[in-house]
C-alpha positions as CSV (number, residue, x, y, z in Angstrom):
1,M,0.0,0.0,0.0
2,H,1.2,3.5,-0.8
3,P,2.3,5.4,2.4
4,I,0.1,8.4,1.6
5,L,-3.0,6.2,1.2
6,A,-2.4,4.9,4.7
7,F,-3.3,8.3,6.2
8,I,-6.7,8.6,4.3
9,D,-9.5,7.7,6.6
10,A,-13.2,8.7,7.0
11,P,-12.7,12.2,8.4
12,I,-10.4,13.2,5.6
13,V,-12.8,11.8,2.9
14,I,-15.7,13.7,4.6
15,G,-13.5,16.9,4.6
16,I,-12.7,16.5,0.9
17,V,-16.4,16.1,0.0
18,I,-17.4,19.2,2.1
19,L,-14.6,21.2,0.4
20,A,-15.7,20.0,-3.0
21,A,-19.3,21.0,-2.2
22,L,-18.2,24.5,-1.2
23,L,-16.0,24.9,-4.3
24,F,-18.4,23.6,-6.9
25,G,-21.7,23.9,-5.3
26,A,-24.0,21.0,-4.3
27,D,-25.9,21.1,-7.6
28,K,-22.8,20.6,-9.8
29,L,-21.4,17.7,-7.8
30,P,-23.7,15.1,-9.4
31,K,-22.8,16.5,-12.9
32,L,-19.1,16.3,-12.1
33,A,-19.4,12.7,-10.8
34,R,-21.4,11.8,-14.0
35,S,-18.9,13.3,-16.3
36,A,-16.1,11.6,-14.4
37,G,-17.9,8.3,-14.8
38,Q,-18.3,8.9,-18.5
39,A,-14.7,9.8,-18.9
40,K,-13.7,6.6,-17.2
41,K,-16.0,4.6,-19.4
42,E,-14.5,6.2,-22.5
43,F,-11.0,5.5,-21.3
44,V,-11.8,1.9,-20.6
45,M,-13.4,1.5,-24.1
46,G,-10.3,3.2,-25.7
47,Q,-8.0,0.9,-23.7
48,M,-10.0,-2.2,-24.9
49,E,-9.7,-1.0,-28.5
50,A,-6.0,-0.5,-28.1
51,D,-5.6,-3.9,-26.6
52,Q,-7.5,-5.5,-29.5
53,A,-5.4,-3.6,-32.0
54,A,-2.2,-4.7,-30.3
55,A,-3.4,-8.4,-30.2
56,K,-4.3,-8.2,-33.9
57,A,-0.8,-6.7,-34.7
58,R,0.9,-9.4,-32.7
59,E,-1.1,-12.1,-34.5
60,D,-0.3,-10.6,-37.9
61,Q,3.4,-10.4,-37.0
62,R,3.3,-14.0,-35.8
63,L,1.7,-15.2,-39.1
64,H,4.2,-13.1,-41.1
65,D,7.1,-14.6,-39.2
66,Q,5.6,-18.1,-39.7
67,T,5.3,-17.7,-43.5
68,V,8.8,-16.2,-43.7
69,T,10.4,-19.2,-41.9
70,M,8.2,-21.8,-43.6
71,D,9.8,-24.5,-45.7
72,P,9.0,-23.8,-49.4
73,M,8.8,-27.5,-50.1
74,Q,6.1,-28.0,-47.5
75,N,3.2,-27.2,-49.8
76,V,4.5,-29.2,-52.8
77,D,2.2,-32.0,-53.8
78,I,3.6,-35.5,-54.1
79,N,3.4,-36.9,-57.6
80,T,0.6,-39.5,-57.4
81,G,1.0,-40.7,-61.0
82,S,-1.5,-38.3,-62.5
83,G,0.0,-35.8,-64.8
84,Q,3.4,-35.6,-66.4
85,N,6.5,-36.6,-64.6
86,V,9.2,-34.0,-64.6
87,P,12.8,-35.2,-64.6
88,P,15.1,-33.8,-61.9
89,P,17.2,-30.8,-62.9
90,T,20.6,-31.5,-64.5
91,P,23.6,-29.7,-63.2
92,D,24.2,-26.3,-64.9
93,K,21.2,-26.8,-67.2
94,G,18.1,-26.7,-65.0
95,T,15.0,-28.8,-65.8
96,P,14.8,-29.9,-69.5
97,S,11.7,-28.7,-71.2
98,A,9.5,-31.0,-73.3
């Protein structure tokens, strides 16, 4: 617990409320509390949106890193006998064309 928060007790809180009532007037206190609540709600919504954007960016980066490090031969189909057989490349000449 923060050391300053240890000194806050009921008489201090009551004194702060009375001081706020004197400064702002009793009729404006509910409006101030309402606007503070709305500001907190908007902050929490903004934080949730930022968290979602960060999670999406992390996922996009993970997928990008996965495709960069992926073995290019992983998606090559195995020749099952249908289609034309291609001979292996010869040194210094590549694959012979038909």
